[in-house]
C-alpha positions in Angstrom: 0.1 0.0 0.2 1.3 3.8 -0.7 2.6 6.0 1.8 -0.8 8.1 1.1 -3.0 5.1 1.3 -1.3 4.4 4.9 -1.7 8.1 6.5 -5.3 8.3 5.2 -7.8 7.9 8.0 -11.4 6.0 8.1 -13.5 9.3 7.3 -10.7 10.4 4.4 -10.7 6.4 3.3 -14.5 6.3 2.9 -14.5 9.8 1.2 -12.1 8.5 -1.2 -14.1 5.2 -2.0 -17.3 7.7 -2.7 -15.9 9.9 -5.3 -14.5 6.5 -6.9 -18.1 5.5 -7.4 -19.4 8.8 -8.5 -22.9 9.1 -9.2 -24.7 6.1 -9.7 -27.5 5.9 -12.8 -30.8 4.0 -12.0 -30.6 1.0 -14.2 -33.7 -0.6 -13.4 -37.3 -0.5 -13.1 -40.2 -1.8 -11.1 -43.5 -1.5 -9.1 -43.6 1.8 -10.5 -40.0 2.7 -9.1 -36.7 2.9 -10.9 -33.6 2.0 -8.7 -29.8 1.1 -8.9 -29.0 -2.5 -8.5 -27.3 -4.0 -5.5 -24.7 -5.4 -8.1 -24.2 -1.8 -9.5 -23.5 -0.7 -5.9 -21.4 -3.4 -4.8 -19.3 -3.2 -7.8 -18.3 0.4 -7.3 -18.2 0.1 -3.8 -15.5 -3.0 -3.6 -13.4 -1.6 -6.2 -12.8 1.3 -3.6 -12.7 -0.6 -0.8 -9.9 -3.1 -2.1 -7.7 0.1 -3.2 -7.8 1.5 -0.1 -7.9 -1.7 2.1 -11.1 -1.1 3.7 -13.1 -4.0 5.3 -17.0 -4.2 6.5 -17.6 -7.0 8.4 -21.2 -7.9 9.2 -22.2 -10.1 12.4 
């Protein structure tokens, strides 16, 4: 991991990940709603999490 990535705190890393994800466009419709699929969200967020070494744990 580069020095820049190591020196970021968790809040800074989350902001960088949000910047990488950008604006998600609604790509699915159903029940009179348009929405972004879970797969699209996960793909964008996972790439940023891997780049900045952030892991989420669910219990």
